[in-house]
C-alpha positions, 0 to 999 in steps of 0.5 A, a space after each residue: 527326043 522332043 517331049 511335048 510338055 504342057 503346063 495347065 493352071 486350074 481354078 475359080 478366080 472368083 473363089 479366093 484361093 481356088 484360083 491359085 493354079 490359074 495365078 501360078 500359071 500367070 506368074 509363070 508365063 510372066 516370069 519364067 516362060 520357056 519356049 518348048 512348054 504350052 502354058 494353058 489356062 483351063 480355069 474350072 477345068 471341063 471335059 475339054 482338058 481330057 482331049 487336050 491332055 492327049 496331045 502331050 507327053 507330059 503335063 503339069 496340073 496347077 491347082 489348089 486343094 483341100 483335105 491333103 493334110 497340108 497347111 494352108 499355102 503348102 505345096 505338094 507335087 505328085 504324079 496323078 497315078 500316085 495320088 491317094 483320093 478320099 475313100 468317101 468319094 470326096 473332091 480334092 478340087 472343086 471344078 467341073 472336073 476334080 482331080 479324082 475325075 480326071 484321074 479315072 477319065 484318064 485311065 478310062 480313056 487310056 490317056 498315056 500323058 504322064 500327068 503331074 500335079 502341083 497342089 497348093 492347100 487352100 485356105 478360103 474359097 469364099 467368093 471373092 477375087 483376091 487370094 486369102 493373105 496366106 496364099 498371097 504372101 506365098 504366091 511368089 515362092 510357090 511360083 518359084 517352087 513350080 518352076 524349079 520342078 519344071 526345070 528339073 523334071 519336065 524341060 
C-alpha cells in the first residue's frame, strides 16, 4: 500500500539554532530528496500545519528543541504520542505552535497521521541568521541521521 509521507521543517532561521529544522529540510532537499515524499517548510509553525498533517499517513517534523536532557547538537527521534512534555507547561520548541500544542491539537482534532519528531537540542537561540558553532559543525551529520531514519522507517 502506498503511504503518503511528509517531511516538515520547523524553525525560525533568524534565531540561530532555532532554524535547524528548516536547514536540515533544505539539506535533505539538496542531497537526499525522494520522489515519494513531500518536503514542506513550515518555518515557525502555524495552525495551517494541523490541517496539512491530515493529508498524510506519516509525517516527520524536524525541529530544534530544548529541555530534552540532550547535549547541544544531539538528535532524538521519537513519535509524538511517545513524547514526554514538561509538567510545568514549558515549551519544547519556541514556535507559534510548539510540539506540545501540536500533540494536543492532533489528539483533539483526531488526526490519524503517525507523527514523528526529529528533535535537535539547540545551543543558542539568540537573534542571528547563523547557527551556533556547535550545530554548524554537526549539520551534515544530523542531515545524514535524519535521512537514515526516513529511509529505514518512512520509505
